[in-house]
C-alpha positions, 0 to 999 in steps of 0.5 A: 500500500502506498500513502501520501505519494511516498515510496513503499518500504522495501526490506525486512520487518520482524517482531511486529507487535500490536496490542500485545499480539505478535503480528509476524507469528499470526501471519506465519500461522495463517491466522491473518488473511494475507490474500491482499498482500503481494510479494510477501515472504517469510525469509529475509535475504541479506541486503546488498546495500552496504553504505560507506560513511565519509567525513572530511578526511576520508577516502576509499580507493578501488581498482578497475580495468586499466587501459580500457577505452570504456569508463563506467562508474555508478553510485548512490549518495546522500549528503547535506553539503552542496559541494564535494568530490564524489570520485576521482580517477587518473586517466592514461592521459588526463583525469576525470572528476565526479563532483557535487557543485551547488547541489548539481552533479558535475563531471570534469574530464580531460583526456589530453593533459591540456586544460583547454580541452576540459569537458564539463557536464552537469545534471540534477538540482537540489541533490544535497537534500539528505536523500539517496540519489543515484549517478551513472557515468559512461564514457566510450566511443568519443562521447560521455553520458551522465544520468541522475536518479535513473531518469533516462529522459534527462540524460546529458550527452557530450562529445569527447575530443579523443579516445579515453584510456582508463588508469585503473584506480578510482578514489571516492570521498574527495580526500586524496593525499597520495595522488599527484592530482589534488582536487580544488573542491571540498572533500565529500561528507556523507554516505555512498553505496551501490558503487559499480566500476566497469559495470560490476558491483563492488563487494564492500564487505571484501573491502572491509576484510582487506581483500580489495582496495584500501580506505582511510577514516571511513565507517563501513556498513553504516550511514551516520548522517544527521538530519539537523532540520528534524525537528525543525528549529526554524520558527514562525514558518521559517524554511530550514536548510542544512549543511553537514555541520549546521542548519540555517533558517530562511525567514523571508516572508515570515515577519520575523528575523534572527538565526531561528526566525524567533524575533519579530520585525515589528513593534508590539503596538501603536504606542511603541511606534509613537515613541519612536517618533512616528506619525499617524499611518498604517503599520504592522504590529506584533503584540506578543513578539516572538509568540505564536500570534502573527503580525497584523495590520492596523491604523495608528492615530497619534493624537496630541495626548493619546494613541489610537489603534483602529481595526476596520471591518467590512461593513459600509456605512448606512448598510440597508437591512434586508433578507430576513430569515424564516423567523423574520430576523436579518442577520448581518455578520461583520468581519475584520481583517484580523483574527479573534486572537489578534483582536484580543491582543489589542483589547486586552492591553488597551486602556479603553476601547470604543466602537460606533454603532448607528441604527437608522430606522423608519417603522423599524423598532430597535430594542423594546417590542410590545411585550418588552422582548428585544427586536435587535441584539448584537454578538460580541467577542464573547459570542453572547447576546447583548441588548444595549445599544451605543451610548448605553452600557451592559445590563441597560436595555436602552439607547443613548437617548434613553440614558440622556432622557431626550428620546423622540417619544418619552415613553420609549428608551430608543428613538426607533422604538417609537415606530414612527414613519419618519426617519429616526436614528439611534447612535452612540459608542459601545465602550465596554471593551470585554464585549467588543468588537461587534461581530454580528447584528441580528435585526428583527423588525424589518419584515412589516410593510413600510419598515426600513432600516440602515445599519452602521458599525464603525471600526474598533478603536482602542487607546493606549498600551498598558503593557508598554508602560507597565513599570515598577520602581526599585527603591532598595537594593535588597528588593526584588519581584518574584515570579514563579514558574518561569518557563525556559524554552529551546528559544528564549527571548527577554526584552525590557526597558530600565533606567537608573543612576547607579553604576551596578545592579542585577536587573534580572535572574532566574535560579533553577537546579540546572540552569541560570539566567542572569542580566546585570549592569556594570560600571555604568555603561556595560550590560552582562548576560550570563546563562548555563546550557546544561554544563556549559556556561556562556557570557555576553557583554555589551559596552556602550559608548554612552553611559547607561546610568544617565537616568534615561530609558534604555532597552535590553533585548536578549535571545538564546536559541539552538544556534546563537545567543544575542545581547542588544542594547538600545537597538544598536549595540550588540554581541552575538555568540554561537551556542554549544552544540546540543546544549539546549537539550539539557535545559530545565523547563521551569524555575523561579524568576527574580526582577532585581537581585536576591538578598546579599547581592548587589541589587537594582535601584531604578525603574523597569518597565515593559518586561516581556519573555517569550511573548508573555508580559509580566505585570510588574505593577501588580506584583509591586503592590504587594512587595516591600521596597518596590512601588508600581509605576515610574516617573521621568519619561521626558528624560528619554523621549523629550527629543520627539517634541520638536519646534519648541514643544515642551515634554510633559510627564504623565503616569503612563508616558509623556505628551508634547505641549505645543502651546508655546510653539507655532506648530501643532500635533502629537510632536509639534510638527504639524504646521498651522497656517491660514489663507488671507483674502485681500484686506485680511489682517491678524493683529496680536497685541502685547498687553502691558502685564504680559509683554515679558513673554517675548523676553529671554533666549529666543531658542528657549521657550521655557523662560516665561516672565511677566514684566510691565515693559518689553524691551528687546535686544534680541528676537527671532522671527520665523514664518513661511508664506506663499503668494502670487501677489506683490507688493504686500506687507507680510509681518509688521511689529509695532511699538509704543515708541517709533521703533518697528520691524517689517518684512515686505514683498516689493513690487518685483516680488523680492523680499525686504526687511526694514528695521527702525530702532531709533537713532537713524533718519531712515530705516535700515533695510535689507534687500534680497534681490536675487529672486522673485518670491511671489511665485506661488511657491512656499518660502520660509524666512528666519530672521534673528537679531542679537544687538546689532547683528542680524542673521537672515536665512531664506529657504535653504540658502546660506545664512547671510549676516548684516549689521545695524549702523553704529548710530542705530539703537540696539533696543527694540523698545516697548513692543506693542503689536504684531500685524500679519497681512496688513497694518491698521495702527494708530500713531506715527507709521512709516509712510512708505509702508502705507503708500507702497505695500499696505494696499490692497493687502497680502493675498496668499498663505502664511504659516508657522509664524512665531516671534520668540515665544509668541505664535500669533497666527496659531492663536488666531486660528485656535478657538480654545486659546485665550490670547489678545488676538483679533481678525479682520476679514476672512481667514481660512485655516490651511497648511498652505503646502508651505512647510517642509518636514521638520523630521527627516522622513525614512525612505518608504522602501526601507521602512519595514513598518509602513504598509505602503513601503515601496509598494511592497505587499506583506507576504502573509496570506490574509483570508479576510481581505475581501472586506478591505477590497470592498471598503476600498472600492466604496472609497474610490467611488465616493472619492470620484463623486466628491471630486466631481461635486467639488469641481462644479462647486469651485467653478460656480464660485469662480464664475460668480466672483468674476462676474461681480468683482466690480459690482457694488453688491449682489444677491445669493441663494445661500442658506441661513448665516450667509447674510453676515458673510462678506463674499461667496467664500465666506458664505460657504465657510459659515454654512460648511466648516469642513469646506475650508480646504475647498477654498484653499484649493480653488485659490491654488495656494497649495504646492505640488 
């Protein structure tokens, strides 16, 4: 019988016993029906298979016919090595080699003693797979034939330039110390059997007894080849390959790396990506690291203070409910692009989760029927029925309006339960994360005449990562956290973060009967990893160029597997050592784990967090609550992560992380890297006033935004003005800074589009001007300007050009006295103003985009655009928020082709098989169609706005059909903005003030 395509067994079996019965005896005595057996005998002839085992210093020399014009050699071999010499023979003139090269059989033959006449023949592929393969070589009548594995159809033939004459001696194994010809190839390591010379089977037993041939360092009648890929030590689907001495793993396409494909390529959560300085986007995450859970794709939303992980589903918004079953129920299954286990890995570690649901109805009741029986329910992760709706909670059979007491019918707890003919809606967030996500919704009131319903189930959104910030503080060197039943495996990885100001300390160790794992910090800049492999002990040491006792977070990653041990610090500094052969087989599997050191040893003082071993997180905070000398949590995250707060953003400590305070920066966003800008119509002006008791905000080092003083007067001897702009219009005033004296500073665009900076600080008859004449800046392109003054020295940088230095005249004052206001776009100021500014540049005003405007600590444009900010700022005219396309990135982006975590990296597709990809495809198709429709509507609307503005540009007034709220608007654009706040970008695009 043949199973699974494998060849049948050929040989002898004896002593077969099954459930205590001797099958062999029963068959011999005909107690078992053998009519279906063929070729079955009860004798076992001695096998002719007599293998010879070769190592790297073995050879076997056998005789053959001498001066024959026919050469015939055949054999069977098995090996793991891709290269090796199987046979060599010296010819009467020339030589012949039978080799294995890169898994192929190759014959080198020379019959004339001239290398230019060498003949090469090759056949086969992948013959170093550890299986038996046969080779047959014939050379006669001026041609040679090579056959591999008996496949006559693939036999290779070639002509020989001359008559062959055999030498009579054949060497097998590749190690020929006594011959005049020495092979350049490696010696053969493996087994050879069934050797035929001149079409005669060599009697290897006679060789063993010394009757024919000679040999050295071979093992006869045995094949000691070791299969190093059984069992397969390559994890996570890695492909195992081997040589005679070792094995290797191909991890491509698995999402893992390392000698055994043990280490994940991806971070554990969106939280970890944020703290690497990454912005919102799609990423692969691997919550359990080296565990069995495969990496999966999520969307990470990095907000100012929180990180959200989003898992999308296949349901489109406002999906019509139809196709009720026999019981009148419509069952709507909802699938996600991840497995249930992957969803649980996100929700279990999140601070909180939420999912938006909405039921839009017309004569379709939702929860409460006439007899109180719910019409609708949903199934969550626990696969149980839930009878509450968005905005309510478990055990409360209500909708959001029932909780807030504002339902359309006070007699009911859901708007839809009023059973009205008008369209109604019940919507809200489901926030009990142990029930989420919504997997199925069963709707039971859509079968009546006139009943209609539409369902929306949004993506699952989870915030935070409790494991990433799970920390403990060690306040005593004698304190430690004790965890029982720590499991050691053949591949073990450990990762954690620590911070300390101490030079020494034991970070982690486990104590067992036969093995020890120990990690400690030494001399303030060295981490030592030591462990036992049975009777073998290994130590790895990593010395970092920077101190590790700087009270900042440092990451330790350690791994030991069947091939190597690795210790890595902060993702850069590492040491790798090969592990002892077979040492992993002697490991003890369970022992106690101590975080910190046992009494009597040099303990750890500091903080540790995010401890993970073999994909399992250890709850340090919970154990610290019941351990003397250890406290849950740890403060001081800004000492490590404050560099991610850019552009003057201030790092703010939080219990479970940090956030960036952008209040003193012209930027916004999680890391203060998002530009804040506005589009200015003709006549639009922003004015920021410095009050007498708040003027001191401008004092101090312009590069350090932490020096906040409240003085009665503001007299500047140094200032830094930074902004970006884009426009097609000139001349205009970009920025004007006034004072309560005659001092001022202005940045203007002249008629030819060139930039001019004007300083008047007293002591001069005319203002000191700096003209930049080399380019027209009113070209619609984004430009950045940085003007820094320190006493008389003025440094100016335009875009990415070289910084230019200018000096105020000696007669000029160096103090900018009593700063009063900042004007953007236009100037409306009382008192004496430079008449040249008013006559040449102030009318009709700046038209275009300004962004990231900042004078020392003050961001006037951001204050004008942020309604939540309390600031002495006023706006005249229409100001529409826009980034203007004018802002180069402040963080150098990683090339997409080399970013492992970005989904769109180089257009690459992650090689996992995603069984649920259909939902994503449907979602994308819907998005494309919706985008096309939106684009058409947007184009028509922009065209209408343009035509109306063109027709009435010189008219005194005009009538429109705008909705309520348009009466107070100055123009059609303003009317649109008043009635549709989301339309700001439409106006921006119609002005073409964005950069492509």
